Structure formats: structure tokens, C-alpha cells
N, C-alpha and C positions, 0 to 999 in steps of 0.2 A: 651207465645210463642215468642212474639217479643223480650222480654228480653233475651231469650235464643239465638235467632238469632243475636241480637246486641252483646251479649257477645262472641259468636262464631266468628263474624266478627272482633271484636276487637282483639281476640287472633290470628286470621289468619293474620290480618294486622301487628300485633306486630311480629309474627313469620317471615313473609316475609320481614318485615322491617329489622330485625336483619340479616337475610340471605343476603338481598340486600346490607346492609352496609358492610358485610364481603366481598362480591364480589366487591364492590366499592373500598375497601382498596386493594384488590388483583389487580384490574385494575390500581390503582395508582402506585403500586409497579411494575407492568409490564410496565407501561408508563415510569417510572424512569429508568428501565433497558433498555428500548428501546432508551431513550435519551442518555444514556451512551454508548450504542452500536453504535448508529449513530455517536457519537463523535469519537469513535475509527475508524469507517468506514471512516469518513472525514480525520482523521489523516493519515490513510493508503493511501488514495487517494492523499493527498498532498505529502506524502513521495514518492509515485510512480512518480508523476510529477516532483518533485525536482531531483530525481535520473535519470529520463529520460532525463531531460535537461542537467544534468552533463555528461551523456553518450554522448549525441549529441555534447556538447562542446569539450569533450576529443577527440572524433573521428575527429572533424573538425580541431582541433589543430594538431592531428596526420597527417592528410592529408596535411596541410600546411607545416609541418616539412618534410614530404616525398617529396613534390615538391621542397623545398629548398635543401634537401639532393641530390636529383636527379640533380639539376642544378650544385651543387658542383662536383658531380661525372662526369657529362658531361664535365665541365670545365677541370677537371684533365685529362680526356681522350683526349680532344683536345690538351691540353698542351703537353701530352706525345707524340703526333704524329707530333709535330713541328720538323723541321730539327735540331734545336739547343737544343733539349729537355734534353740533357745530361749536358749542361752547368749549372753553379751555379744559375743564375737568374731564368730560367724556372723551374729548379729542386726545388727551394724553393717554387715557386708558385704551383707546382704539389703537394708538401708535404702539403702546407697550404690548398689546396682544399681537399686533402684526409683527413686531420685532421678535417676540418669543416664537411665533410660528416659523418665521424665516430662519431663526437660529436652529430650531429643531430639524428643519428640513435640510439645511446646508450650513455647516459650520467648518469652514476651512481650518485645518490644523486641529480639529476637534473630532467629535463623534456624532455629527449630524446624520440624517437619514441617507444622504448621498454618500458620505464617507463609509457608513456601515454597509451599504449595498456594494460598494467597491471592495471593501474588506471581505465580505461574504463571497463575492465572485472569485476573489483570489484564493480563498480557502477551498472553494469548490474545485478549482483547478488542481490544487495540491492534493485534495482528497481523491479526485478522479485519477490522477497520476499514480497515487499509492495503490489504488484498487487495480489499475492496469498492471503495475509491477507485481502485485500479489498473484494475479492470475498467470502471469508469465513464469513466476517462480514455481507455481504448481506444475507446469509442464516439465520444468527441469527436474523437480523432485520426483515426479512420476517416472521419467526416463531413467533417472539414477536408480530408483527402486527396481525397475525392470532389469537394468544391467546387472545389479547385484544378484537377482534371481537367476539370470542366465549364467553368470559366472559360477554360482553355487551348483547349478545343474551340470555344468561342464566338469566340475570336480567329481561329482558322483558318477556321471555317465562316461567320462573320458572323451567326450565329443568336443574336440578342440575348436571347430567352427563356432560353437556356442561361446567359448571364451573370447574368441576374436570379435564376435558380434557384441558381446558384453563390453569389451574394451572400447570398441568404436562408439557404441551408443553412450557409454559413460563419458567418454572424452567430449563428444558433442554436447551432451547435457551439461557437463561442467563448464564448458566454454559458453554455452547459452546462459547459464546461471551467472557467470561473470559479466556477460554483456548486460543482463538485466540489472545487475548491481550498479553498473556504470551509467545507465540511462536515467 
């Protein structure tokens, strides 16, 4: 009788050992997917911060240009109101002030206010996309973490539906993480 029990125990241990090894391999694959997804999440976070700083810089430069353009505009207006404004000297200064103001507001091929505003809008779009990606990566990371926990519980409890659920959730989360990387 004890030989039968010993043999049954050995078969049970061998059976569970094989199953647990398979689940352990799945956990390793899920952990690798989690590591890659977290790398993507960090990259998206860094891209967000980089573009956010660029937006801030562009708008600060825009404001500085606006202040300078306004000073040139005011100078031109003051010069126009001088009693001798129609004479050549003041007229050339009025034109110079107007030209400087125009150049600061719009300088094709340069960095006028119009060009800075366009550049800032583009950086905003890139920043918002990176933030969206970051949040999507968070979903994938959370699902992969849950799948690892479920697989670990399956090893301890021997409840195989937990292992199947872990595999399914992990596969969907990894596929979603790959999708996020490609958008």
C-alpha cells in the first residue's frame, strides 16, 4: 500500500512540477513584456517632458518678441506725432521702427512671432501625443502586472483557470503595448 502511495505522490509531484515549470516560463515571458512596456512608458514620459519644455521656451520667446515689437510700435507712433514727423530724419526713424516691428511679428524663414506660434503649436501636438501614449502604456503595464500576480497565484494554489486567465490577460496587454508603441 505504501508503494502505491509513494508512486502516486511521485506522479503528482512530477505532474505539478511540469505544470509549475510551464507557468514559471509564462511568468518570465510576462515579466519580459512588462519590462519592455515600462521602457516604452518611460520613453513616452521623457518625450512629454521634452516637448513640454520646448513649448514653454517657444512661448517665452514669443512673449519677449511681442514686448520688443510693441516697443517698436510705440516708438513709431510717438515719432509720427512729432511736429516735424514729415521731415526726412524722423520719417526714416518711423520707417525703421515699422520695419523692426514687422520683422519681429513675422519673419519668414526666421523666428518671428508668427513662426514661433506655429512651432509652439507643433510642439504642443507632439507633447499631447506623448502624454496620450504614456497613459495607454500605463494600462498595458497594469494588466501585465495583474497577469503576473494571477500566474503566481496559480502556481501556489494549483488553480489552472488562473493560469489561463493570466496568459490571456498578459497576451492582450502585450499586444496592446505593441500597438501603443506603433501609434
